[in-house]
C-alpha positions as CSV (number, residue, x, y, z in Angstrom):
1,M,0.0,0.0,0.0
2,F,2.8,2.5,1.0
3,K,5.7,2.5,-1.3
4,T,8.2,4.4,0.9
5,P,8.8,4.7,4.7
6,C,7.9,8.4,4.6
7,S,4.6,7.7,3.0
8,R,3.9,5.0,5.5
9,L,4.7,7.4,8.4
10,S,2.5,10.1,7.0
11,G,-0.4,7.7,6.6
12,L,-0.2,6.6,10.2
13,V,-0.1,10.1,11.5
14,A,-3.1,11.1,9.4
15,A,-5.1,8.0,10.6
16,N,-4.3,8.8,14.2
17,V,-5.4,12.5,13.9
18,N,-8.6,11.4,12.1
19,Q,-9.6,9.1,15.0
20,K,-9.0,11.8,17.6
21,L,-11.1,14.3,15.6
22,V,-14.0,11.7,15.3
23,R,-13.9,11.1,19.1
24,N,-13.8,14.9,19.9
25,V,-16.6,16.1,17.6
26,P,-19.5,15.2,20.0
27,R,-17.6,16.7,22.9
28,S,-17.0,19.9,21.0
29,H,-20.7,20.1,20.2
30,Q,-21.5,19.6,23.9
31,S,-19.0,22.3,24.9
32,A,-20.5,24.8,22.4
33,R,-24.0,23.9,23.6
34,S,-23.1,24.3,27.2
35,L,-21.6,27.7,26.5
36,I,-24.7,28.9,24.8
37,Q,-26.9,27.7,27.6
38,L,-24.6,29.4,30.2
39,Y,-24.9,32.7,28.3
40,R,-28.6,32.4,28.2
41,R,-28.9,31.8,31.9
42,D,-26.7,34.7,33.0
43,P,-25.6,37.0,30.2
44,S,-24.3,39.7,32.6
45,N,-21.2,37.6,33.5
46,W,-20.0,37.6,29.9
47,I,-17.7,40.2,28.6
48,T,-19.2,42.1,25.7
49,Y,-18.1,45.0,23.6
50,Q,-19.7,47.5,25.9
51,H,-17.0,46.7,28.5
52,L,-14.3,48.0,26.2
53,N,-13.4,51.6,26.9
54,F,-12.3,52.4,23.4
55,L,-15.7,51.5,22.0
56,K,-17.7,53.7,24.4
57,R,-19.2,57.0,23.2
58,Q,-16.6,59.6,22.9
59,Y,-16.5,63.3,22.1
60,V,-13.8,65.8,21.3
61,A,-13.3,68.9,23.6
62,K,-11.2,71.8,22.6
63,G,-9.1,73.6,25.2
64,N,-5.9,75.7,25.1
65,N,-5.8,75.4,21.3
66,E,-5.4,71.6,21.7
67,L,-7.8,68.8,21.0
68,H,-8.4,66.3,23.9
69,Q,-10.4,63.2,23.5
70,R,-12.0,61.5,26.5
71,A,-14.6,58.8,27.0
72,V,-18.0,59.6,28.4
73,P,-19.6,56.7,30.3
74,K,-23.1,55.8,29.4
75,R,-25.6,57.1,31.9
76,A,-27.8,54.6,33.7
77,P,-31.4,54.9,32.8
78,V,-33.5,56.9,35.3
79,L,-36.0,54.7,36.9
80,T,-39.4,56.1,37.7
81,I,-41.8,54.8,40.3
82,V,-44.6,54.0,37.8
83,D,-43.4,52.5,34.6
84,E,-46.3,51.6,32.4
85,S,-44.1,49.7,29.9
86,D,-43.2,47.0,32.3
87,D,-45.4,46.2,35.3
88,S,-43.2,43.3,36.6
89,V,-40.2,45.5,37.5
90,V,-39.5,45.6,41.2
91,R,-38.2,48.9,42.6
92,Q,-37.5,50.3,46.0
93,V,-39.9,53.0,47.1
94,Q,-39.2,55.5,49.8
95,H,-41.6,56.1,52.6
96,V,-44.0,58.9,52.0
97,P,-46.2,60.0,54.8
98,T,-49.9,59.6,54.0
99,I,-52.4,62.4,54.4
100,D,-55.7,61.6,55.9
101,P,-58.5,62.4,53.4
102,V,-61.2,64.8,54.3
103,V,-64.3,62.9,55.3
104,T,-67.4,64.3,53.6
105,D,-70.9,63.7,54.5
106,L,-71.9,61.1,52.0
107,T,-75.3,59.5,52.6
108,P,-75.5,56.1,50.9
109,Q,-78.6,55.6,48.8
110,P,-80.6,52.5,49.4
111,G,-80.3,49.9,46.7
112,D,-77.1,51.4,45.3
113,A,-74.5,48.7,45.3
114,T,-71.6,51.1,44.7
115,S,-72.4,53.6,47.4
116,E,-70.1,52.0,50.0
117,A,-67.3,51.8,47.5
118,A,-67.8,55.5,46.6
119,A,-67.6,56.5,50.2
120,Q,-64.1,55.0,50.7
121,P,-61.1,57.0,49.6
122,A,-59.7,56.3,46.2
123,I,-56.1,56.4,47.4
124,A,-54.6,53.1,48.6
125,T,-53.8,52.9,52.3
126,A,-50.7,50.9,52.0
127,K,-47.8,52.6,53.8
128,P,-44.5,51.3,52.5
129,T,-41.4,51.9,54.7
130,I,-37.8,52.6,53.8
131,G,-36.1,49.4,52.6
132,T,-39.3,47.6,51.8
133,V,-39.7,46.2,48.4
134,S,-43.1,46.4,46.7
135,Q,-44.2,45.5,43.2
136,V,-45.8,48.3,41.1
137,K,-49.3,47.4,40.0
138,S,-51.1,48.7,37.0
139,V,-52.5,52.2,37.3
140,S,-55.9,51.0,36.1
141,D,-56.2,48.6,39.1
142,S,-55.8,51.4,41.7
143,V,-58.4,53.8,40.1
144,E,-61.9,53.2,41.3
145,T,-65.1,54.4,39.8
146,S,-66.7,57.6,41.1
147,D,-70.0,59.4,40.7
148,E,-68.3,62.8,40.4
149,T,-69.3,64.8,37.3
150,P,-66.3,65.4,34.9
151,H,-65.0,68.9,34.5
152,V,-66.0,70.6,31.2
153,Q,-63.6,73.3,30.0
154,V,-65.4,76.3,28.5
155,E,-63.7,77.7,25.4
156,T,-63.5,81.5,25.3
157,D,-64.3,83.5,22.1
158,E,-60.6,84.5,21.6
159,A,-59.4,80.9,21.9
160,R,-62.1,79.7,19.5
161,E,-61.1,82.4,16.9
162,A,-57.5,81.5,17.2
163,R,-58.3,77.8,16.8
164,L,-60.4,78.4,13.7
165,E,-57.8,80.7,12.3
166,R,-55.3,77.8,12.2
167,Q,-57.7,75.5,10.4
168,W,-58.3,75.2,6.7
169,K,-61.2,77.4,5.7
170,E,-62.9,78.6,2.6
171,L,-61.1,81.6,1.0
172,K,-63.2,84.7,1.1
173,V,-62.4,87.6,-1.2
174,D,-63.0,91.1,0.0
175,L,-64.5,93.0,-3.0
176,S,-63.1,96.3,-1.7
177,E,-59.5,94.9,-2.0
178,L,-59.9,93.5,-5.5
179,P,-58.7,96.6,-7.4
180,D,-55.5,96.6,-5.4
181,V,-55.1,92.8,-5.8
182,Y,-55.6,93.0,-9.6
183,A,-53.1,95.9,-9.8
184,R,-50.4,93.8,-8.0
185,L,-51.3,90.7,-9.9
186,A,-50.8,92.5,-13.2
187,K,-47.6,94.3,-11.9
188,I,-49.1,97.6,-12.7
189,K,-45.8,99.6,-12.8
190,L,-44.2,97.2,-15.2
191,T,-47.3,97.2,-17.3
192,A,-47.3,101.0,-17.4
193,L,-43.7,100.9,-18.6
194,V,-44.6,98.5,-21.4
195,V,-47.5,100.7,-22.5
196,V,-45.2,103.8,-22.6
197,T,-42.7,102.0,-24.8
198,A,-45.4,100.9,-27.1
199,A,-46.7,104.4,-27.3
200,A,-43.2,105.7,-28.1
201,G,-43.0,103.1,-30.9
202,Y,-46.3,104.4,-32.4
203,A,-45.2,108.0,-32.1
204,M,-41.9,107.3,-33.8
205,A,-43.6,105.7,-36.9
206,P,-43.4,107.9,-40.0
207,V,-47.2,108.0,-40.5
208,P,-50.0,110.5,-39.6
209,F,-51.1,110.2,-36.0
210,D,-54.5,108.3,-35.5
211,P,-55.9,108.7,-32.0
212,A,-58.3,105.8,-32.2
213,I,-55.6,103.3,-33.4
214,F,-53.2,104.7,-30.9
215,F,-55.6,104.2,-28.0
216,L,-56.6,100.7,-29.1
217,S,-53.0,99.6,-29.6
218,C,-52.0,100.9,-26.1
219,L,-55.0,99.2,-24.5
220,G,-54.4,95.9,-26.2
221,T,-50.7,96.0,-25.3
222,G,-51.5,96.7,-21.7
223,L,-54.0,93.8,-21.5
224,A,-51.5,91.4,-23.0
225,S,-48.9,92.6,-20.4
226,C,-51.4,92.0,-17.6
227,T,-52.0,88.4,-18.8
228,A,-48.3,87.6,-19.0
229,N,-47.6,88.9,-15.5
230,S,-50.6,87.1,-13.9
231,I,-49.6,83.8,-15.4
232,N,-46.0,84.3,-14.4
233,Q,-47.1,84.8,-10.7
234,Y,-49.4,81.8,-11.0
235,F,-46.5,79.5,-11.9
236,E,-44.0,81.0,-9.4
237,V,-46.1,80.9,-6.2
238,P,-43.9,78.3,-4.3
239,F,-40.7,80.1,-5.4
240,D,-42.0,83.6,-4.6
241,S,-42.8,82.5,-1.1
242,N,-39.1,82.1,-0.4
243,M,-38.1,85.6,-1.5
244,N,-38.5,88.7,0.6
245,R,-39.1,90.7,-2.6
246,T,-42.1,88.6,-3.7
247,K,-43.5,87.1,-0.6
248,N,-46.3,89.7,-0.3
249,R,-47.8,89.0,-3.8
250,P,-51.5,88.2,-3.8
251,L,-51.2,84.5,-4.7
252,V,-48.5,83.9,-2.1
253,R,-50.6,85.5,0.7
254,G,-53.7,83.7,-0.4
255,Q,-55.7,86.9,-1.1
256,I,-57.2,85.2,-4.2
257,S,-57.3,81.7,-5.4
258,P,-55.2,80.3,-8.3
259,L,-58.4,79.8,-10.3
260,H,-59.3,83.5,-9.8
261,A,-55.9,84.5,-11.0
262,V,-56.0,82.4,-14.1
263,S,-59.6,83.7,-14.8
264,F,-58.3,87.2,-14.5
265,A,-55.4,86.4,-16.9
266,L,-57.8,85.0,-19.5
267,A,-60.2,87.9,-19.1
268,C,-57.3,90.2,-20.0
269,G,-55.5,88.1,-22.6
270,V,-58.4,87.0,-24.9
271,P,-59.8,90.6,-25.4
272,G,-56.4,92.1,-25.6
273,V,-55.1,89.8,-28.4
274,A,-58.5,90.0,-30.2
275,L,-58.4,93.8,-30.0
276,L,-54.9,94.0,-31.4
277,T,-55.7,91.5,-34.2
278,L,-59.1,92.8,-35.3
279,A,-59.1,96.5,-34.5
280,V,-55.4,97.3,-35.2
281,N,-53.8,94.7,-37.6
282,P,-53.0,91.0,-37.5
283,L,-49.3,91.6,-37.3
284,T,-49.6,93.5,-34.0
285,G,-52.0,90.8,-32.6
286,F,-49.4,88.1,-33.5
287,L,-46.6,90.0,-31.8
288,G,-48.8,90.4,-28.7
289,A,-49.6,86.7,-28.5
290,L,-46.0,85.9,-29.2
291,N,-44.9,88.1,-26.3
292,I,-47.3,86.3,-23.9
293,F,-46.0,82.9,-25.0
294,L,-42.3,83.9,-24.6
295,Y,-42.9,85.4,-21.2
296,T,-45.0,82.6,-19.7
297,C,-43.7,79.5,-21.4
298,C,-40.1,80.4,-22.1
299,Y,-38.8,83.0,-19.8
300,T,-40.6,81.8,-16.6
301,P,-39.4,78.2,-16.6
302,L,-35.9,79.2,-17.8
303,K,-35.4,81.3,-14.7
304,R,-34.8,78.0,-12.8
305,L,-32.8,76.3,-15.5
306,S,-30.3,78.5,-17.2
307,I,-28.9,82.1,-17.3
308,T,-30.2,82.4,-20.8
309,N,-33.5,83.6,-19.3
310,T,-32.0,87.1,-19.2
311,W,-31.6,87.2,-22.9
312,V,-35.1,85.8,-23.5
313,G,-36.5,88.4,-21.1
314,A,-34.7,91.1,-23.0
315,I,-36.4,89.9,-26.2
316,V,-39.8,90.1,-24.4
317,G,-39.1,93.7,-23.3
318,A,-38.0,94.7,-26.8
319,I,-41.3,93.6,-28.5
320,P,-43.7,96.4,-27.2
321,P,-42.1,99.3,-29.1
322,V,-42.1,97.1,-32.2
323,M,-45.8,96.5,-31.6
324,G,-46.4,100.3,-31.5
325,W,-44.5,100.8,-34.8
326,T,-46.4,97.9,-36.5
327,A,-49.7,99.3,-35.1
328,A,-49.1,102.5,-37.0
329,T,-47.5,101.2,-40.2
330,G,-48.6,97.6,-40.4
331,T,-45.1,96.5,-41.4
332,L,-41.8,95.6,-39.8
333,D,-39.4,98.3,-40.9
334,P,-35.7,98.9,-39.8
335,G,-36.9,101.7,-37.6
336,A,-39.1,99.2,-35.6
337,L,-36.1,97.0,-35.1
338,L,-34.0,100.0,-34.0
339,L,-36.5,100.8,-31.3
340,G,-36.5,97.2,-30.2
341,G,-32.7,97.3,-30.0
342,F,-32.9,100.3,-27.7
343,L,-35.1,98.4,-25.3
344,Y,-33.1,95.2,-25.7
345,S,-29.8,96.8,-24.7
346,W,-31.2,99.0,-22.0
347,Q,-32.6,96.0,-20.1
348,F,-29.2,94.5,-19.3
349,P,-27.7,97.3,-17.2
350,H,-31.2,97.8,-15.7
351,F,-31.9,94.2,-14.7
352,N,-28.3,93.1,-13.9
353,A,-27.9,96.0,-11.5
354,L,-31.2,95.2,-9.9
355,S,-30.4,91.5,-9.5
356,W,-27.0,92.2,-8.1
357,N,-28.5,93.5,-4.8
358,L,-31.1,90.6,-4.8
359,R,-28.7,87.7,-5.1
360,E,-29.6,86.2,-1.8
361,D,-33.3,86.4,-2.6
362,Y,-32.8,84.8,-6.0
363,S,-30.7,82.0,-4.4
364,R,-33.5,81.3,-1.9
365,G,-36.0,81.2,-4.7
366,G,-33.9,78.8,-6.8
367,Y,-33.5,81.2,-9.8
368,R,-30.4,80.9,-11.9
369,M,-29.4,84.5,-12.6
370,M,-26.1,85.8,-13.9
371,S,-25.6,87.7,-10.6
372,V,-25.8,84.4,-8.7
373,T,-24.0,81.9,-10.9
374,H,-21.8,84.1,-13.1
375,P,-21.1,87.4,-11.3
376,G,-18.2,88.4,-13.6
377,M,-20.4,87.9,-16.7
378,C,-23.2,89.9,-15.1
379,K,-20.9,93.0,-14.8
380,R,-19.4,92.6,-18.3
381,V,-22.8,92.2,-20.0
382,A,-24.1,95.3,-18.3
383,L,-21.1,97.4,-19.4
384,R,-21.2,96.0,-23.0
385,H,-24.9,96.9,-23.6
386,S,-24.5,100.3,-21.9
387,L,-21.9,101.1,-24.5
388,G,-24.2,99.6,-27.2
389,L,-26.8,102.3,-26.4
390,A,-24.5,105.0,-27.8
391,G,-23.8,102.9,-30.9
392,L,-27.6,102.5,-31.5
393,S,-28.1,106.2,-31.1
394,C,-25.6,106.8,-33.9
395,L,-27.4,104.3,-36.1
396,A,-30.8,106.1,-35.8
397,P,-30.0,108.9,-38.4
398,V,-28.5,106.4,-40.7
399,L,-31.9,104.5,-40.9
400,D,-33.7,107.9,-41.4
401,V,-35.5,107.5,-38.1
402,T,-34.0,110.7,-36.5
403,T,-31.9,113.6,-37.5
404,W,-28.2,113.8,-36.8
405,T,-28.9,115.9,-33.8
406,F,-30.1,112.9,-31.8
407,P,-26.6,111.2,-31.4
408,L,-25.3,114.5,-30.1
409,V,-28.0,115.4,-27.6
410,S,-28.2,111.8,-26.3
411,L,-24.4,111.5,-25.9
412,P,-24.4,112.9,-22.3
413,I,-26.9,110.5,-20.9
414,N,-25.4,107.6,-22.8
415,A,-21.9,108.5,-21.5
416,Y,-23.2,108.8,-17.9
417,I,-24.9,105.4,-17.9
418,S,-21.7,103.9,-19.5
419,Y,-19.6,105.5,-16.7
420,L,-21.8,104.0,-14.0
421,A,-21.7,100.6,-15.7
422,F,-17.9,100.8,-15.8
423,R,-17.9,101.6,-12.1
424,F,-20.1,98.7,-11.5
425,Y,-17.8,96.5,-13.6
426,R,-14.7,97.6,-11.6
427,R,-16.1,97.6,-8.1
428,G,-19.0,95.2,-8.1
429,D,-20.5,96.4,-4.8
430,R,-24.0,97.3,-3.8
431,S,-23.5,101.0,-4.0
432,S,-22.4,101.0,-7.7
433,A,-25.2,98.6,-8.6
434,R,-27.8,100.8,-6.9
435,K,-26.6,103.9,-8.7
436,L,-26.6,102.1,-12.1
437,F,-30.2,100.8,-11.5
438,F,-31.6,104.2,-10.5
439,C,-29.9,105.8,-13.5
440,S,-31.5,103.3,-15.8
441,L,-35.0,104.3,-14.5
442,W,-34.7,107.8,-15.9
443,H,-32.4,107.0,-18.8
444,L,-34.9,105.2,-20.9
445,P,-37.7,107.9,-20.8
446,M,-35.1,110.6,-21.6
447,L,-33.7,108.6,-24.5
448,L,-37.2,108.0,-26.0
449,L,-38.1,111.7,-25.5
450,L,-35.0,112.9,-27.2
451,A,-35.6,110.5,-30.1
452,L,-39.1,111.8,-30.4
453,T,-38.0,115.4,-30.5
454,C,-35.3,114.6,-33.1
455,K,-37.7,112.6,-35.2
456,K,-37.2,113.1,-39.0
457,S,-40.2,115.0,-40.4
458,R,-42.2,113.1,-43.0
459,R,-44.5,115.4,-45.0
460,D,-47.2,113.9,-47.1
461,Q,-46.8,115.1,-50.6
462,E,-49.6,114.8,-53.1
463,A,-48.8,112.8,-56.2
464,L,-48.6,115.2,-59.1
465,P,-49.9,114.0,-62.5
466,P,-47.1,113.5,-65.0
467,A,-46.5,116.3,-67.4
468,P,-48.0,115.7,-70.9
469,L,-45.5,114.8,-73.6
470,P,-44.9,117.6,-76.2
471,L,-46.6,117.0,-79.4
472,A,-44.4,116.2,-82.4
473,P,-44.4,118.9,-85.0
474,Q,-46.5,118.1,-88.0
475,S,-44.9,118.4,-91.4
């Protein structure tokens, strides 16, 4: 079987070890079983991880510019006299002197089985002493029934009003507050600026002035602006509630319901677009509907997605003067695009300076603005478009919109806003941003007024009939 002595020796050793293992297996199972039973009988005698100091809860305390680490022993649980979670726990109770109850004159009624029980005091008469051990009973076993009428708490009018104020209730609209609510829902100041720019576009058009068309175009543009602003607030209620600048808007405060706001937007938008389309011309109505779409469906969601929302918003602000020009002429001329370019470039120093001091608010609202995510770009874009206003002013006489006087008379205000934009670019502080913003508020009306005064005159000349050809001499 074994070819060599070494192989024979290895086989003997292996057989001996195998026999010992076979004999010790039951004993090992008995030893493991006995250890488990011993642990189950008295687990407190065994060493666990809780006995190791380095595994106890630790904290770091700083003192004398150094860090010291020390262990904090786990506190023993505070035992109360009455523990409803476990009625079988035995605890030591100190002696508490009893107080004799006041005996009242209780006359038992005949036939009442519980009268004697009601006459006895409800407090147990057991008097435990110091060192005695008593088992805590359930609280329900020590409470006896009583014929005493339960106390009813009377709620005052002030407490009732406070409780009802915290509950959900039907929204009631005060009719006297509706004009103010509608004005804030439509952003009446912004709408007024939109109407003024549309009126300037109409006035700059090289056509005779028609008061009826002028009034209808301004009214339709204002209604379209009210619609866009109302839908914008409807979409941004949860975000406006986080901003100090917008937390008092009507929908955020719950002054009107969302359905009421949408109904107001439709009541303004449908007549406004219809008025521009039917009473003015289809091109102006199309531009009004396009502006509502861009503001509500493009600019509003982009405010939380990308900084391109600023450029989309500038396009929205540039359309109203174009609408005024098309309302007068019915066509898109270079002069209309020039007026739109004025509004497009003006909005960057205006809005970038405004958003610079509202960066914290925009961050809380979750809006991605250049002043929040790209502060350097915010300052550069404001400076670039401030200088662009001077270039557009020089382009106006080239397009026969104004005379050459306009670039000269508008140079001081264009140079001043460019200077403030340069200061804002170099410093980037709140003071320079505030000065640039307030300058933009009066710069646009002044620029449009100067353009209107320097408008190139267009005289209607009657078409003269062509001169008759001279008759050929007859031979």
